[in-house]
C-alpha positions as CSV (number, residue, x, y, z in Angstrom):
1,M,129.3,113.5,98.3
2,Q,131.6,113.3,95.3
3,T,131.9,109.6,94.1
4,S,133.6,110.2,90.6
5,N,136.4,107.9,89.7
6,I,135.4,105.4,92.3
7,N,134.8,101.6,91.7
8,F,133.9,98.9,94.2
9,T,131.9,95.4,93.9
10,G,129.2,95.4,96.5
11,V,126.1,93.2,96.0
12,H,122.9,94.8,96.0
13,I,120.9,92.5,98.3
14,L,117.8,94.4,99.7
15,N,115.3,97.3,98.8
16,T,113.8,98.7,101.8
17,K,110.7,100.9,102.4
18,C,110.7,102.7,105.5
19,L,107.7,104.4,107.1
20,S,108.7,107.4,109.6
21,R,106.6,108.8,112.4
22,D,105.1,111.5,110.1
23,N,104.1,108.8,107.7
24,K,106.7,109.8,105.2
25,I,108.1,106.9,103.1
26,T,111.9,106.6,102.5
27,R,113.4,104.2,100.1
28,L,116.8,102.6,101.0
29,K,119.0,100.0,99.3
30,V,121.4,97.6,101.3
31,Y,124.6,96.5,99.8
32,E,126.8,93.6,101.0
33,L,130.6,94.5,101.0
34,N,133.7,92.6,100.6
35,R,137.4,93.1,100.9
36,E,137.5,94.7,97.3
37,D,135.6,97.5,98.6
38,M,138.2,99.4,100.8
39,P,139.3,101.8,98.0
40,F,135.8,103.1,97.5
41,L,135.1,103.2,101.2
42,Q,138.4,105.1,102.1
43,Q,137.3,107.5,99.3
44,M,133.8,107.7,100.8
45,Y,135.2,108.7,104.0
46,R,137.3,111.4,102.6
47,N,134.1,112.9,101.1
48,I,131.8,112.9,104.0
49,E,131.7,116.1,105.7
50,L,129.9,116.0,108.9
51,E,130.3,119.5,110.0
52,K,128.3,120.6,106.7
53,Y,125.2,119.0,107.9
54,V,125.5,118.6,111.9
55,T,126.1,122.1,113.7
56,N,124.7,121.3,117.1
57,I,127.4,119.0,118.8
58,P,130.6,119.7,120.3
59,H,133.8,119.3,118.4
60,S,135.0,116.4,120.6
61,Q,131.9,114.6,119.9
62,M,132.3,115.1,116.1
63,E,135.7,113.6,116.4
64,V,134.3,110.4,118.1
65,W,131.5,110.3,115.1
66,Y,134.4,110.1,112.6
67,T,136.5,107.7,114.5
68,M,133.3,105.5,114.5
69,L,132.9,105.6,110.9
70,K,136.6,105.0,110.1
71,E,136.5,102.1,112.5
72,A,133.6,100.7,110.8
73,I,135.2,101.1,107.4
74,N,138.5,99.5,108.5
75,L,136.4,96.5,110.0
76,S,134.3,96.1,107.1
77,C,136.8,94.4,105.0
78,V,138.2,91.9,107.6
79,N,137.8,88.2,106.6
80,A,135.7,87.1,109.7
81,N,133.4,90.2,109.2
82,K,130.2,90.8,107.4
83,S,129.4,94.3,106.3
84,Y,126.4,96.3,104.9
85,L,126.4,99.8,103.2
86,L,123.0,101.5,103.3
87,A,122.2,104.1,100.6
88,K,119.4,106.6,99.9
89,G,119.2,107.0,96.4
90,K,122.7,107.3,94.9
91,K,124.4,108.4,98.1
92,P,125.6,106.1,101.1
93,C,124.5,107.1,104.6
94,G,125.2,104.2,106.6
95,I,127.6,101.2,107.3
96,M,127.6,98.2,109.7
97,T,130.1,95.5,110.2
98,F,129.7,92.5,112.3
99,E,131.3,89.0,113.3
100,P,129.0,86.0,112.9
101,N,130.1,83.1,115.0
102,K,128.4,79.7,115.6
103,S,127.4,80.6,119.3
104,K,127.5,84.5,119.1
105,Y,127.0,87.5,116.8
106,E,129.3,90.7,117.6
107,I,128.1,93.8,115.9
108,T,131.7,95.6,115.7
109,R,130.5,99.0,114.4
110,V,127.6,100.8,113.1
111,C,127.6,104.4,112.0
112,T,125.0,106.4,109.9
113,W,125.4,110.1,108.7
114,P,122.9,112.8,107.3
115,L,122.6,113.8,103.7
116,K,121.0,117.2,104.2
117,K,121.5,119.9,106.9
118,G,119.8,119.1,109.9
119,E,118.0,116.2,108.8
120,K,118.8,112.6,109.4
121,V,118.0,109.8,107.1
122,P,114.8,108.1,108.6
123,L,115.2,104.8,110.1
124,A,118.9,104.5,108.6
125,G,120.2,102.9,111.7
126,K,117.1,100.7,112.4
127,T,117.4,99.4,108.6
128,L,121.0,98.2,109.4
129,F,119.8,96.5,112.5
130,K,116.8,94.9,110.9
131,T,119.3,93.4,108.1
132,A,121.7,92.0,110.9
133,F,118.8,90.8,112.8
134,E,117.5,88.6,109.9
135,D,120.7,87.3,109.1
136,F,121.3,86.3,113.0
137,L,117.9,84.4,113.2
138,N,119.0,82.5,110.1
139,S,121.8,81.3,112.0
140,N,122.3,79.1,115.2
141,A,123.9,81.8,117.3
142,G,122.2,82.5,120.6
143,S,123.0,86.0,121.3
144,I,124.3,89.3,119.8
145,E,126.6,91.7,121.5
146,I,127.4,95.2,120.6
147,D,129.6,98.1,122.2
148,A,127.8,101.3,122.8
149,I,129.9,104.5,122.8
150,K,129.3,106.7,125.9
151,N,131.1,109.9,124.7
152,G,129.5,110.0,121.2
153,P,127.2,112.4,119.7
154,Y,124.0,110.6,120.6
155,D,122.5,108.3,123.4
156,T,123.6,104.9,121.9
157,V,123.0,103.1,125.0
158,G,119.4,104.4,125.0
159,K,118.9,103.8,121.1
160,Y,120.2,100.1,121.6
161,M,118.0,99.4,124.6
162,Q,115.0,100.3,122.4
163,L,116.4,97.7,120.0
164,G,116.1,95.0,122.7
165,F,119.8,95.2,124.1
166,K,120.5,95.1,127.8
167,P,123.9,96.6,129.5
168,V,126.2,93.6,130.8
169,G,129.3,95.8,131.7
170,G,131.8,98.0,130.4
171,G,133.8,101.0,131.4
172,N,134.1,104.7,131.1
173,F,133.6,105.0,127.4
174,I,132.0,101.7,126.4
175,E,128.9,99.9,127.6
176,V,128.6,96.3,126.4
177,M,125.2,95.1,125.6
178,R,123.6,92.0,124.6
179,T,120.4,90.7,123.2
180,T,118.9,87.1,122.8
181,R,117.2,85.3,120.2
182,N,113.9,85.8,121.8
183,K,114.3,89.4,122.2
184,V,115.6,89.6,118.6
185,T,112.4,88.1,117.4
186,Q,110.2,90.4,119.2
187,T,112.3,93.3,118.1
188,L,111.9,92.4,114.5
189,E,108.0,92.3,114.9
190,K,108.1,95.9,115.8
191,L,110.8,96.9,112.9
192,N,108.6,95.0,110.4
193,T,105.8,97.5,111.0
194,L,108.1,100.4,110.0
195,I,110.4,98.8,107.3
196,T,109.8,96.4,104.6
197,S,112.6,94.7,103.2
198,K,112.5,93.0,99.6
199,P,115.5,90.7,98.8
200,T,116.7,91.6,95.3
201,G,117.9,87.9,94.8
202,K,121.1,89.2,93.3
203,T,124.3,87.8,93.6
204,E,126.6,89.6,91.0
205,N,129.0,92.3,92.1
206,L,128.2,95.7,90.9
207,N,130.3,98.5,89.7
208,L,129.0,101.0,92.4
209,F,130.7,103.9,90.7
210,E,127.9,103.6,88.2
211,E,125.5,102.4,90.9
212,L,126.2,105.5,93.2
213,R,127.6,108.2,91.1
214,G,126.3,111.6,91.2
């Protein structure tokens, strides 16, 4: 992905080490975003070429994937939301945005994408969820809700159920799902066996043109 002439001011908050099923280690970085990051995110969107790396899904589902990505970007800089960008090396590979309220968290969008043909970034989605779950448990909120897209390229309902969410209603294209503090605690215990997160302790804004160039 081309990142030249892009500047934004994310904060590098976590380094993670992910252990996949084949015992391979993937190191990922988590950045917290703010409103000033929109120019970078828009450029990032224009440079992502899903068709280059994913060739086994219908065009209609590819369009849903792009829509999910664009919505995640648009929502990531809304004042009420908190957002994370995930990167492998110098290349972004995932984004999540959620709205933390006193009684309930709402994960508004989460999207990951491959960096090589036919090869997903191992545990990218789970790393984003783990980061959000840890933030949630540091609050007083009692539950988390998320909308699972039914007509997307992957079985998001099944994936979210593996993370402790249960269906609570919805329509033709969206399944509303919810999880509780107790269930999040149990899920985190499992995720911690796969993903080790180490806070950087940093709070300064970075020029991620330099951080993610190449």
